[in-house]
N, C-alpha and C positions, 0 to 999 in steps of 0.2 A: 504494500500500500504506500503510495507516494505521500510526501509530507502534506501537500494541500488536501489530499483525500483524507489523511489521518485527522487533520484539524477539522474538516467538515464532518467526519464520522463522530468525533467527540461533541461537536455542536449539536448534531442530531440526537445523540444519547441524552444530552442535557435537556433538550426540548421534550423528549418523550417522558423523562422522569419528573418533569415539573408540571405536568398537566393537572388540572383541577377536577375534571369530571370525565365521564366516559365519552361524551360527544367531543370534548376538547382533545382527548387522547386519540380517538379515531381519526379526527381531522389532522392532528399533528403527525401521526404515523404516516398517513398517505402523503401529506405535503412534504414531510422531511425526507422520506425515502426517495422522492423524485429527484432530489439533488444528487444522489449517488446512482440511482437506477432510473433513468428517464422512461416515462411511459405515456401512453395516450389516454388510457382509462385505468381506473383502479377501484377496487371495492374491498370492504371489510365487513363480513357478515357474521352474525352469531351462529354458533353450532351447538346443538344439543343431541345427546345420544341416549336413547332409552336403555336403562341399565339391564332390563330383562330381555328385550327383543333385539337390542343393539341396532335398532332402526335409527337412522341419522336424520336430523331435521336442521335445515338452514333457514334463517329468517333475518329480518331487519337489515338489509344491505345498506351500508353507508358508502356512498360513491363520490368520486371526483372524476369528471364533473357530476353534479347532482342528477342531471338528466339521464345518466347512464343507469340509474336505478331501475328504469323500465326494463332494460335487458336483463339485469340481475334477477328481478322478480320473475321474469319468464324462465331464466335458468333454474331457479329454485323449483319451479313446477316440473322441470325436465332434468333435474340433476342426475338422474339415473343414467342418462346418456353420456355423461362425462367420464372418459376413461381414466381420469385422475381423481375420481371421487374418493378413492381409498385414502387419499391424503387427509381427509377430514376424520378418518378413524385412527390415524397414527397417534400414539400416546406421547411421542416426542416430536418436536418441530423438525420438519423436513422441507426442502425446497425442490419443486419439480417444474420443469419447463416442458410444455407440450411438444415443442420442436425437438427436444432431446428424447422425450419419452416415446413418441410415435412418429416422429419425422414428418416428411412431406405428406404422408397419407392422412394426417390430421385435417388437411384442407378439404378432403372428400368425406369427412365424417358427418353424420346427421347434425351434430352440434355446430360445426363450423358453417355448413351449408344452410342449415335451417335457422340459425340465430346470429352467428358472428359475422356472416358475410355482409349483412346490411350495415355493419359498423366498420367494415374493411379490416377486421381483426386478422392478424397473421400469426401471432405467437402469444402465449400466455405463460406466466410464471406464478405459481401458487405456493403458499406456505401456511401450514396450520399453526395457530397460536395455541400453545399448550403449556400447562404448568402442573407439576405434581401428577403427571400421567393423566391429566384431564384436559381434553380439547375444549377450547372456549370459543374460537373464531377461525374463520378462513380468510386469509389475505390473498387477493389475486390481482396481478398487474397485467395489462393488455397492451400490445403494440400492433400497429398497422403494418402493412407491407412496406410502406415507405420508411418505417423505423427499423425494420429488420428484426432478427431474432434476438432474444436475450443471450448474453455471453456468459461464459464460465466465470469471468471476473465479477459480473453483476450478480450472478447466483451466489458467489462467495460473499459479496457485500451484504446481500439480504440475509444469508445464513448467519453472518457474524452479528447482525442486529437482533437475531431471534431471542437470545436470552434477556435482552433489555425490554423488548416488546412484550415478551411473555410475562415478565415480572411486573411491569407497569400495568398491564391489562388485568392480571390476577389481583393486584393490590386494589385497584379502583373498583373492580367488580365485587370483591369481598366487602369493601367499605360501603358501596352502594347497597349491597344486599343486606348488610347489617342495619343501615338506615331504614330500609323498607320494612325489615322485621320489627324494628322498634316502633315505627309509625303504625304498623298493623296492631302491635300490642297495645298501644295507647288507645286505638279505636276499640279494641276488645274491652279494655278497662272501662271506657266511657259507656259502652253498651251493657256490660255485665252489671255495673253499679248504677245504671240509669242516671248518669250525671247530666246536669244542665250545661248549656254552653258556657256560662260563666264559671261554674264549678270546674269544668274541664280546663278552662284557661288558668284558673288558680292552681290546679293540680300540676299542669305542665310547668308552671313557674317554680313550684315546690320541687319538682323533679330536677329542675335546672340548678337547684341549690340557692334560689333567691330567698332572702329574709323578708319579713313582713313589710318593712319600709320600701324595699325594692319592688315588691308586688304592688303596693299602694301607688308608687310612682308610675309603674307600668300600666296599671289598669285604671288609675285615676278614680278610685272609689274611696269611701270613708273607711276609717278603721273599724267601725261597728259593722259595716257591710262585709268587710274582709273576714272578720272573726265569725260572722254568721255563715259565710261560705265554708270556712274551715270546719266549723262544727258540723255542717251538713256532710262534708266529706268524711269526717271521722265516723259519723253515724252510718252513712251509706256503705262505706268500705269496711265497717266493722273493726275499726282501729281506735286507739285512744291518744295518739300523739303524732307529731310531725315525723318522728323517727320511724314509726310504724308505716307511714305513707311511703317513705323512701324505701323501706324494705319491700313494700308491695311492688314498687318500680323494679327493684333488683330481681325479684322473683319472676316478674313477667317478661323482662328483657334478657334473661339468661346472663346477667352480668355477674 
């Protein structure tokens, strides 16, 4: 790897590891990769595998340009035609080029003739995003005939980024999943104890560790009203103190 490429490589890694959310990460991955591996179209889609049947499901393609999502949605409906579909099953990240896998005959395949031809696609390069032997997503880059095929060097670049992409993807996915589980748990608490909207607001602030004055400032209610809401929470939740409310949170969020 030449010095300029090495500096660019480190810049790409920095961008990938500093993303704030999943949409930001997906956009960053596709945008940053293009500096090392030029492409015409790219997509990153979620992958789920049924643990019992091992049936694979692709969904939610994130594409650059965004208009390319129409083709990826069509691909999802016919993914069984793709001769590199096995990539989505691999427990470790691998990089596969259709030009390397099936050569020129790929251009006569139902996938290329039936779908890719309208976009003038000539070659593809795919990588499964996997961590701890769990496949999470499928990354695919596309080139037109004018661009030519993906090279061995470009496949090496993508493969070298795999561990960083995998870890960043896994980290944000786990964090987002935890947030969803906590939000769902809060909804269950509200439903289980038949809390009013205001009682739920007070409880959320208690869960955040806010003291009475901070809750008063946040909700702009009188001290008498706040104490009344707290009394109702204790009664409905079957507890006798603020500490017991916090234990209720810990119990329901698996913390």
